[in-house]
C-alpha positions in Angstrom: 4.7 -3.9 -4.9 8.0 -5.2 -6.4 11.3 -4.9 -4.4 14.4 -3.7 -6.0 18.2 -3.9 -5.5 20.9 -1.5 -6.2 23.1 -3.9 -8.4 26.9 -2.8 -8.6 27.5 -4.7 -11.7 25.0 -2.8 -14.0 26.4 0.5 -14.6 23.8 2.3 -16.8 20.7 1.3 -14.7 21.7 -0.1 -11.4 18.2 -0.7 -10.3 17.0 -4.4 -10.7 14.2 -6.5 -9.7 14.8 -8.9 -6.9 13.1 -11.9 -8.5 15.2 -11.3 -11.7 18.3 -11.1 -9.7 17.3 -14.3 -7.7 16.5 -16.3 -10.9 19.3 -15.0 -13.3 22.4 -13.6 -11.5 25.4 -16.2 -11.1 26.9 -13.9 -8.4 23.9 -13.6 -6.1 25.4 -15.8 -3.3 28.2 -13.3 -2.9 26.4 -10.0 -3.5 26.1 -7.7 -0.2 22.8 -6.3 -1.6 21.1 -9.5 -2.2 22.2 -11.2 0.9 21.1 -8.2 3.0 17.8 -8.3 1.0 17.5 -12.2 2.0 18.1 -11.3 5.6 15.5 -8.6 5.8 12.9 -10.6 3.9 13.5 -13.5 6.0 12.9 -11.7 9.5 9.5 -10.3 7.9 8.6 -13.7 6.4 8.4 -15.2 9.9 6.0 -12.5 11.0 3.8 -12.8 8.0 3.7 -16.4 7.5 0.4 -17.6 6.1 0.5 -20.7 7.8 0.2 -19.2 11.4 -2.9 -17.2 10.2 -5.9 -19.6 10.7 -9.4 -18.6 10.4 -11.5 -18.7 13.5 -14.1 -20.8 11.6 -11.4 -23.3 10.8 -9.5 -23.4 14.0 -9.5 -26.8 15.3 -9.3 -25.8 18.9 -12.4 -26.3 21.1 -13.9 -23.1 22.3 -14.9 -22.5 25.8 -18.7 -21.6 26.2 
């Protein structure tokens, strides 16, 4: 599901996709909505880091038998 921000620069349709904002907006470094989104997504990415999830079959640790 795509994430959206409320863009104060867009008056007619203020809802904007985060990916579009990230790629095209020249003011994203000063935008409070975008900075808040990055902070929220940064906290979630540490929890959902795919490098931390290892299949039990590929786990290099020796099992105790």
